C-alpha positions as CSV (number, residue, x, y, z in Angstrom):
1,M,-23.9,19.2,-21.4
2,S,-25.2,22.0,-19.4
3,N,-25.1,19.9,-16.2
4,A,-21.2,19.8,-16.9
5,V,-20.9,23.4,-17.1
6,T,-22.7,23.8,-13.9
7,V,-20.7,21.5,-11.9
8,C,-17.6,23.0,-13.5
9,R,-18.9,26.4,-12.1
10,R,-19.8,25.5,-8.9
11,L,-16.6,23.9,-8.3
12,V,-14.6,27.2,-9.3
13,G,-16.7,29.0,-6.9
14,W,-16.3,26.7,-4.1
15,G,-12.5,26.3,-4.7
16,L,-12.1,30.2,-5.0
17,A,-14.2,30.6,-1.5
18,A,-11.6,27.8,0.2
19,L,-8.7,29.8,-1.7
20,A,-9.9,33.3,0.2
21,G,-10.7,31.5,3.3
22,T,-7.1,29.8,3.6
23,A,-5.9,33.6,3.5
24,A,-7.6,34.3,6.9
25,A,-6.3,30.6,8.6
26,Q,-3.8,31.5,10.9
27,S,-1.8,28.2,10.9
28,P,1.4,28.3,9.1
29,A,1.8,25.8,6.2
30,A,5.3,23.5,6.7
31,P,8.3,24.4,5.0
32,P,8.7,23.3,1.2
33,P,11.0,20.2,0.7
34,A,14.5,20.6,0.8
35,A,16.3,21.4,-2.2
36,S,17.7,17.7,-2.1
37,E,14.3,16.4,-1.9
38,P,12.3,16.6,-5.3
39,R,9.2,15.4,-4.9
40,W,6.1,14.2,-7.2
41,I,2.8,16.2,-7.4
42,V,-0.4,15.2,-8.7
43,F,-3.2,17.6,-9.5
44,A,-6.6,17.8,-11.0
45,E,-8.2,21.1,-12.4
46,V,-11.4,22.4,-13.6
47,G,-11.4,25.5,-16.0
48,Q,-14.0,28.0,-18.0
49,Q,-13.7,29.9,-20.9
50,T,-16.1,31.7,-23.0
51,D,-17.2,28.7,-25.2
52,A,-15.7,25.6,-23.4
53,H,-15.1,24.3,-20.0
54,S,-12.3,21.9,-18.9
55,L,-11.1,18.9,-16.9
56,T,-7.5,18.4,-16.5
57,A,-5.6,15.9,-14.3
58,G,-1.5,15.4,-14.5
59,F,1.6,14.9,-12.5
60,G,4.8,16.8,-12.2
61,R,8.4,16.4,-10.7
62,D,10.2,18.9,-8.8
63,V,13.7,20.1,-10.0
64,A,16.2,19.3,-7.2
65,R,17.8,22.9,-7.3
66,R,16.5,26.1,-5.8
67,W,17.3,29.5,-6.1
68,S,17.1,32.9,-3.9
69,L,15.5,35.9,-5.9
70,G,14.9,38.8,-3.8
71,S,13.2,38.1,-0.5
72,G,11.8,34.8,-1.9
73,E,12.8,31.6,-3.4
74,V,12.4,30.1,-6.9
75,S,11.9,26.3,-7.9
76,A,11.3,24.5,-11.0
77,R,9.0,21.9,-12.1
78,W,8.2,19.4,-15.1
79,E,4.6,18.8,-15.6
80,V,2.4,16.4,-17.8
81,S,-1.3,16.8,-18.3
82,V,-4.1,15.2,-20.0
83,G,-7.3,16.8,-20.3
84,R,-10.7,17.2,-21.9
85,W,-12.2,20.5,-23.3
86,W,-16.3,20.4,-23.8
87,I,-17.7,23.1,-26.1
88,D,-20.7,24.6,-25.3
89,E,-23.5,23.1,-27.7
90,R,-24.5,26.9,-28.7
91,A,-21.3,27.6,-30.1
92,A,-19.8,23.8,-31.5
93,D,-19.0,24.1,-35.1
94,G,-17.6,20.7,-35.3
95,P,-16.3,18.2,-32.5
96,S,-18.4,18.8,-29.3
97,S,-15.1,18.0,-27.1
98,V,-11.3,18.1,-28.0
99,D,-8.8,16.1,-25.9
100,R,-5.3,17.8,-24.9
101,I,-2.1,16.5,-23.7
102,G,0.5,18.8,-22.5
103,V,4.2,19.0,-21.2
104,T,5.0,22.1,-19.4
105,P,8.3,23.2,-17.4
106,L,7.0,25.8,-14.7
107,V,8.8,28.0,-12.5
108,R,7.6,29.1,-9.0
109,W,8.5,32.1,-6.7
110,Q,7.5,31.8,-2.8
111,P,8.2,34.7,-0.5
112,D,9.7,34.7,2.8
113,Q,12.8,32.3,1.2
114,G,10.4,29.8,0.4
115,R,8.7,29.6,3.9
116,S,5.4,31.5,2.8
117,P,2.4,29.1,2.0
118,W,1.7,31.5,-0.8
119,F,3.2,31.2,-4.4
120,V,3.2,32.4,-7.7
121,E,4.1,30.3,-10.8
122,G,4.5,30.4,-14.7
123,G,5.3,28.3,-17.5
124,I,5.1,27.9,-21.3
125,G,4.7,24.3,-22.7
126,L,3.8,22.4,-25.5
127,N,0.3,20.8,-25.9
128,Y,-1.5,18.5,-28.7
129,I,-5.1,19.4,-28.6
130,G,-7.3,17.4,-31.3
131,P,-9.3,17.3,-32.9
132,N,-8.6,21.1,-33.8
133,Y,-10.7,23.1,-31.7
134,R,-13.6,24.9,-33.3
135,T,-16.4,26.7,-32.6
136,D,-18.7,29.2,-34.1
137,T,-16.3,32.1,-33.7
138,D,-12.6,30.7,-33.5
139,R,-10.9,28.0,-35.0
140,F,-7.3,26.7,-34.4
141,A,-5.2,26.3,-37.4
142,T,-3.1,23.6,-35.8
143,R,-3.2,20.7,-33.5
144,W,0.2,21.5,-31.6
145,N,-0.3,24.7,-29.5
146,F,1.8,26.5,-26.9
147,G,0.1,26.6,-23.3
148,D,0.9,29.8,-21.2
149,H,0.2,29.5,-17.7
150,L,0.3,31.9,-15.0
151,A,-1.1,31.4,-11.2
152,V,-1.2,32.2,-7.9
153,G,-2.1,30.0,-5.2
154,R,-1.5,28.6,-1.3
155,R,-0.5,25.5,0.2
156,I,-2.7,24.3,2.8
157,G,-3.3,21.8,5.4
158,S,-1.0,21.3,8.5
159,S,1.6,19.6,6.3
160,G,1.2,21.8,3.6
161,R,1.1,18.8,1.1
162,H,-1.8,20.4,-0.6
163,E,-2.3,23.4,-2.8
164,L,-5.1,25.3,-4.3
165,S,-4.3,27.9,-7.2
166,L,-6.3,30.1,-9.2
167,R,-4.5,29.9,-12.8
168,L,-5.0,31.9,-16.3
169,S,-4.0,29.9,-19.3
170,H,-3.8,30.9,-23.0
171,F,-3.5,28.3,-25.5
172,S,-2.5,28.8,-29.0
173,N,-0.3,28.3,-32.0
174,G,2.0,31.4,-31.3
175,G,1.2,32.7,-34.8
176,V,2.8,30.1,-36.5
177,R,-0.5,29.7,-39.0
178,E,-3.4,31.1,-39.4
179,P,-6.1,31.5,-38.1
180,N,-4.8,31.5,-34.3
181,P,-7.4,33.0,-32.3
182,G,-6.1,31.2,-29.0
183,A,-8.5,29.9,-26.1
184,D,-8.3,31.7,-22.6
185,F,-9.1,29.6,-19.5
186,V,-9.6,30.5,-15.9
187,Q,-8.8,27.5,-13.9
188,L,-8.9,26.3,-10.6
189,R,-6.2,23.5,-9.4
190,W,-6.0,21.5,-6.4
191,A,-2.5,19.7,-6.1
192,M,-1.0,17.2,-3.6
193,R,2.6,16.6,-3.1
194,L,3.6,12.6,-2.7
195,P,5.4,11.8,0.5
């Protein structure tokens, strides 16, 4: 179990260093796909929170329409993800891992009318997390939970097909039932747009 935590921490560290390094790169990323070209995207992410770490994979599909907002461009995407949370042995009060399946609509804003490689995105989705997440200090009362996500990232590579983003994700049932402590993860995501 501790080897998996070490690997997650190293991946997050390397990803943050790579994300910071891309900011210094002078080569511009390719422009995003035109509004008439919705694209598929695949992604993988690692995450960490106080008592658990996570690994997630998924796919998404762009919405064909884009909108102007201020000096930037807004786009949208639907995502489906599957992941696992491993609960640290010292904190486990039940299963040592839980599985998560989620569906999330996301909205993304990119500066410079969408030409900038940088972006900010966020979304709120529905997640099934089972069996119920339990640690020695936190217990989820429900298996159905909301997932709130906020990210900042950058398209990388000569074609701009790859992305790295740093994400903050909060999972809870929104106060539908108590206890509702929630779980907050810091996640590093790599994504690739399919041609």
